[in-house]
C-alpha positions in Angstrom: -41.4 16.1 -13.8 -38.2 15.7 -15.7 -35.1 14.0 -14.5 -31.6 14.7 -15.7 -28.3 12.8 -15.6 -25.0 14.5 -16.2 -21.8 12.8 -17.4 -19.1 15.4 -16.7 -15.6 15.6 -18.3 -13.2 18.5 -18.2 -14.3 20.2 -21.5 -17.9 19.0 -22.0 -20.8 17.5 -20.2 -23.2 14.9 -21.7 -26.9 15.6 -20.7 -29.8 13.1 -20.7 -33.3 14.3 -19.9 -36.0 11.7 -19.2 -39.6 12.0 -18.1 -41.3 10.3 -15.1 -41.8 7.2 -17.2 -38.1 7.0 -18.1 -38.6 8.0 -21.7 -35.8 10.1 -23.1 -36.9 13.6 -24.0 -33.6 15.2 -25.0 -29.9 14.3 -25.1 -27.0 16.6 -25.9 -23.7 18.0 -24.8 -22.4 21.4 -23.7 -19.4 23.0 -22.1 -18.7 21.9 -18.5 -19.5 25.3 -17.1 -22.3 25.9 -14.6 -23.7 28.9 -16.5 -23.9 27.1 -19.8 -25.2 23.9 -18.1 -27.9 25.9 -16.3 -29.1 27.5 -19.5 -29.3 24.1 -21.3 -31.0 22.4 -18.4 -33.6 25.1 -18.0 -34.3 25.1 -21.7 -34.6 21.3 -22.2 -35.8 20.0 -18.7 -37.3 23.0 -17.0 -36.3 24.8 -13.8 -38.0 22.2 -11.6 -36.1 19.2 -13.0 -34.3 16.8 -10.7 -30.7 16.6 -11.6 -28.2 13.9 -10.7 -24.4 14.3 -11.0 -21.8 11.8 -9.9 -19.0 12.8 -7.6 -15.7 13.9 -9.2 -13.1 16.6 -9.3 -15.4 19.2 -10.9 -18.5 18.3 -9.0 -18.4 20.8 -6.2 -17.9 23.7 -8.6 -20.7 22.6 -10.9 -23.2 21.7 -8.1 -22.7 25.0 -6.3 -23.1 26.9 -9.6 -26.2 25.0 -10.6 -27.8 25.4 -7.2 -27.1 29.1 -7.3 -29.0 29.1 -10.7 -32.0 27.7 -8.8 -31.7 24.1 -10.0 -32.4 21.0 -7.9 -29.1 19.0 -8.0 -28.3 15.8 -6.1 -24.7 14.6 -5.9 -24.5 10.8 -6.3 -21.7 8.6 -5.2 -21.4 5.0 -6.4 -19.2 2.5 -4.4 
């Protein structure tokens, strides 16, 4: 199982993929677009990866797009 953290900004999103032991498997960036993100996530983490994204202005658009692409996305909110 792979786990993914996304750090979203308006133009680009940083992606970090780790395995079940927390060892980094891949790190990169891509455009903050659900189609581009879905492609990169499936390529580097697999379609069954667990993806975490922090709440923000672009979160609803990205979460809905990634879920429509069949990815497992959890929206996280930190106090």
